[in-house]
C-alpha positions, -999 to 999 in steps of 0.1 A, spaced: 0 0 0 14 34 -10 20 62 14 -7 88 20 4 124 11 5 151 38 -22 170 19 -45 139 20 -39 135 57 -49 172 62 -82 167 43 -89 135 64 -82 153 97 -105 181 86 -133 157 77 -130 140 111 -131 173 130 -162 184 110 -179 151 119 -172 153 156 -180 190 157 -214 183 142 -220 155 167 -210 177 197 -232 205 184 -262 183 183 -256 171 219 -252 206 232 -283 219 214 -307 191 223 -331 206 248 -327 189 282 -363 198 289 -375 171 266 -354 145 283 -365 156 317 -401 159 307 -401 196 314 -417 210 283 -416 246 294 -398 253 262 -408 224 241 -432 247 222 -405 273 218 -380 255 196 -377 257 159 -382 227 137 -366 226 102 -393 209 82 -379 183 58 -379 193 22 -379 174 -10 -342 171 -9 -342 155 25 -341 118 20 -350 111 56 -384 128 51 -399 95 40 -381 66 57 -390 29 51 -424 23 66 -426 1 97 -445 -31 87 -476 -45 105 -487 -13 123 -512 -23 149 -547 -10 141 -571 5 167 -595 -23 178 -628 -4 182 -626 24 157 -623 50 185 -590 68 186 -579 103 195 -558 117 167 -548 151 178 -522 177 169 -511 209 186 -511 241 166 -485 266 179 -477 303 173 -440 297 178 -418 282 151 -449 278 129 -470 302 108 -501 279 107 -522 303 129 -510 335 112 -534 337 83 -568 324 74 -553 308 43 -527 290 63 -553 277 87 -576 266 60 -549 248 41 -536 231 73 -571 220 85 -580 205 51 -546 187 51 -553 173 86 -587 161 75 -571 143 45 -546 127 68 -575 115 90 -568 135 122 -599 143 143 -588 169 168 -568 202 168 -555 220 198 -548 256 188 -529 277 213 -548 307 226 -527 318 256 -490 322 251 -463 344 265 -487 366 285 -511 373 256 -543 358 242 -543 350 205 -580 359 202 -597 392 211 -603 389 248 -623 414 269 -609 397 301 -573 402 290 -580 438 280 -597 445 314 -569 428 333 -538 442 317 -549 465 289 -542 444 257 -570 424 241 -549 403 217 -512 395 210 -500 426 191 -484 405 163 -494 420 130 -506 386 117 -533 386 144 -545 422 137 -581 425 127 -586 388 129 -602 364 153 -579 334 149 -599 312 173 -632 319 155 -615 310 122 -601 278 137 -635 267 149 -653 275 117 -628 258 95 -622 229 119 -659 221 123 -664 223 85 -640 194 83 -656 176 112 -626 181 135 -630 187 172 -615 221 182 -601 224 217 -584 257 225 -551 251 243 -543 275 272 -506 267 267 -489 290 292 -512 282 321 -499 299 351 -467 309 333 -459 342 316 -428 360 302 -408 383 325 -419 419 317 -451 408 300 -480 432 303 -497 412 330 -466 412 351 -461 449 346 -497 456 356 -498 431 385 -462 425 398 -475 412 431 -492 383 412 -458 367 405 -445 342 430 -409 338 442 -381 316 453 -366 318 488 -339 342 476 -366 365 462 -358 357 426 -386 349 401 -372 342 367 -365 308 352 -343 307 321 -353 284 292 -345 279 256 -314 269 237 -297 302 245 -317 310 277 -337 334 257 -369 328 274 -372 344 309 -403 329 325 -422 337 357 -452 321 373 -485 336 385 -493 327 420 -522 301 421 -529 309 458 -540 345 450 -577 350 445 -570 376 418 -550 351 398 -576 325 402 -603 349 390 -583 359 360 -577 324 347 -612 312 354 -627 343 337 -603 339 307 -613 302 302 -650 308 308 -649 337 283 -638 312 256 -664 287 265 -692 313 265 -681 332 234 -671 303 211 -685 270 199 -656 250 213 -656 213 219 -635 217 250 -606 235 266 -571 222 274 -545 229 301 -511 213 301 -479 209 322 -476 247 326 -508 247 348 -487 243 379 -455 259 392 -419 249 398 -414 234 433 -388 261 441 -416 287 442 -441 298 468 -419 320 490 -436 353 481 -451 375 509 -487 366 501 -481 328 501 -460 329 532 -486 349 551 -514 325 539 -493 295 551 -487 311 585 -524 318 590 -531 282 584 -502 269 605 -505 288 638 -479 314 627 -453 288 615 -433 298 584 -430 275 554 -401 250 555 -368 260 539 -368 225 523 -386 230 490 -393 193 489 -408 190 524 -438 166 518 -463 187 537 -451 220 521 -453 203 486 -488 190 494 -500 224 506 -488 243 476 -502 216 452 -535 219 469 -537 256 458 -533 245 422 -559 218 427 -584 243 442 -579 264 411 -585 234 388 -617 226 407 -630 262 401 -622 261 364 -639 227 360 -671 238 378 -673 271 360 -668 255 326 -695 229 332 -719 255 346 -717 273 313 -715 243 289 -719 209 305 -707 190 274 -675 211 271 -645 188 276 -618 197 301 -587 182 286 -553 180 304 -519 173 288 -494 169 317 -461 153 322 -460 118 338 -475 116 373 -446 116 397 -426 142 378 -457 165 375 -463 164 413 -427 165 426 -414 191 402 -444 212 392 -469 207 421 -495 194 396 -514 166 412 -534 155 382 -539 120 395 -560 135 423 -578 157 397 -589 127 377 -604 109 407 -620 142 419 -637 144 385 -620 175 372 -606 160 340 -625 146 310 -596 137 288 -559 130 296 -530 132 271 -498 124 290 -467 139 273 -442 111 268 -414 128 248 -389 99 247 -365 88 220 -358 54 235 -387 30 229 -380 11 262 -383 44 282 -414 52 262 -429 18 270 -420 21 307 -440 53 310 -471 38 292 -469 8 316 -473 29 347 -503 14 365 -521 47 369 -526 51 332 -543 17 328 -563 23 360 -575 58 349 -585 44 315 -615 29 332 -627 64 340 -617 87 311 -600 85 277 -562 83 282 -539 91 252 -502 99 248 -484 130 236 -458 120 210 -430 143 199 -428 146 161 -398 169 159 -377 197 172 -355 224 157 -324 205 167 -338 171 159 -358 157 130 -374 127 145 -374 96 122 -408 84 111 -399 49 122 -397 62 158 -431 79 155 -447 48 140 -431 26 166 -446 48 194 -480 48 178 -479 11 175 -470 6 211 -498 30 222 -522 8 202 -508 -24 215 -513 -12 251 -549 -1 243 -545 36 250 -572 58 235 -550 76 210 -523 101 207 -516 138 199 -485 150 180 -464 180 190 -465 200 167 -481 208 133 -450 221 116 -431 189 123 -454 168 100 -429 181 74 -432 164 40 -443 131 54 -479 129 44 -476 95 28 -462 81 61 -489 96 82 -516 84 58 -503 49 62 -504 54 100 -539 69 101 -552 46 74 -589 51 80 -611 77 98 -616 72 136 -641 86 161 -627 105 191 -631 84 223 -654 99 249 -670 90 282 -698 72 264 -676 48 245 -653 44 275 -682 30 295 -691 5 268 -657 -11 264 
């Protein structure tokens, strides 16, 4: 074998460096929130949709996809206003909804509360902090939610507005500026949590213990139920707060009144302190459910949380209790896992099979991120497993990540399916 020239070695070293540099960049840029099931920024990442030159857009289909056994299957998708323009014009919405109908989806979850703004004209928002709708020019002189409902119902899709930010808002948002005392704190007095690939999102949390915060969120949700012909409303993992919070003056004083003057524990994970703060979120959930049902008894209250133990211990969201208290009509647990064994492990949690006897239980499946194009084989494998385990369906995060993969989704959702509800839960 002849000797390799020095120039050839230089080119070879350059190629190796490029390869490893690309691998390291992917590792550094992959959002840890997805791995940790903290989706505070999952909706705030950019996905580079595959194009016709991307050979991975249509991978080899997985054979023998398990079919739903009873014809009832939740097939949902979240429509976001970040890293997606689907909500930013009537034409985009119309095109997307017709496409989803063709692909045999049956439910859309358009975001309506994000970053401290509503994405529809809201009198409640205007009264509370002076701005009726997100000032984006693409939402000016439009009612995006009314359009979504009209177009969605025309295609026989259920339309369930998604109050994505829940108790969360951006630092410096209009609601924070107008009501700074509504924001809860850590022990050191700080309020901000940094999220995003470059810590570009500075997030704070509204205090669920405050009556004014409770009234605002209840009024905001009830406004949608009264004003629009919605099929339901949805809250997600942001309807809670990080376990580090709850050390603001109002919450401390409230705790002291209920504990003979004793101050909250310094240990943020103290079991009684965790339970007490979680109960404030539960009380708010109860108010929302009662008020929604008082206005429209058949309006679904949907919840899309993280898995049970993580939700409670990290975000004070006791959704298992909520289900048994009757405050949830539909559960979609976010299981954003790449490893199929980890995905299966979450679906095997006994509470999911147990709760299925009460309400429809589906799984949230990650379809892509800005820093990661998820292979269709992974998506199909996760859908197959959800069907094998007799869950009631799935919802994909998020619309833009469907990419140029219509043929693959058509093979996955091969025939129309009816959304599961309490009636066909009782009959199975």
